[in-house]
N, C-alpha and C positions, 0 to 999 in steps of 0.2 A: 576207611576214611583217609588214611595216610596216603594211599595210592591216588585218591582224588586231589589231595593237596599237592602232590608232586606233579600231576598233570596240569593243574592250574598254574603252578610255579613255572613250569616249562612253557606254557602258553604265554604267560606274561613276559618272560624273557624273550621269546620269539617276537612278540609284538614290539617291545622296546627296541630290539636289535634292528628290525625292519624300519622302524621310525627313524632311528639314528642314521641309517644308511641313506634314507631318502632325504634327510636334511642337507646332505652334501650334494647339491644339485649340479655343481660344476667344480672344476679344478682349474687353478691358474698354473700354467706350465710354460716352459721355454723351449725353444728349439732353433735349428738352423735351416733356413730356406734353401732348398735345392732346385734343380731344374724341373722336377716333376713330383717332388715330395718334400716333406719337412721331417728332419731327424730330430726326435724328441730327446732332450738332455737326460742323461742318467737312466735311460730305458732302452731296451732293444726294440724300439718302436719307430717305424717309418710310416708316416701318414701321407697317403696320396693326396694331391692337391684337390681332387674331386670331392674330398670330404672336408674341405676347408672353406669357410666363408671369409671373404676379404672385403673390408669397407670400400665403397666407391671412392676413387681418388687416391687411395693408398698405393704407392709404388713400392714394391719389394724386389730387391735384386738378389741374384744367386749368392749364397754365402752370408746373407744378412741374418742377424740374430733377431728373433721375433718372440713376442709374448702372445700366448693364446689362452683362450678359455676352452676347456674340454667339457662338453656336455656329459652329464651323468650317464654312464653306460659306454661312453667313448665312441659313439657313432658319428658325432659331428664335432667340428672344431671351429673357432672363430678367432681370427687374428685381431688383437686389440692394439698392437703397436709394434713398431720397429725399434729395437734397442740400440742405443749408441748413435 
């Protein structure tokens, strides 16, 4: 019986952990716009512009600071504004 309780406990912890990870559907991040990529602040991450959605009408110049939303999993990004 003790072994069954431990399996149930482990299963519940796993379910709760996965639920909490899925609650964070996106992250707000900041970076610097480059000629072909965005360098993300405080991370060794450079995002190619092909992975970034930019709103129609928004003009971003090289060197501009931008705020972005990173989709859960990090496969897509969206610029939400130019800072400053």
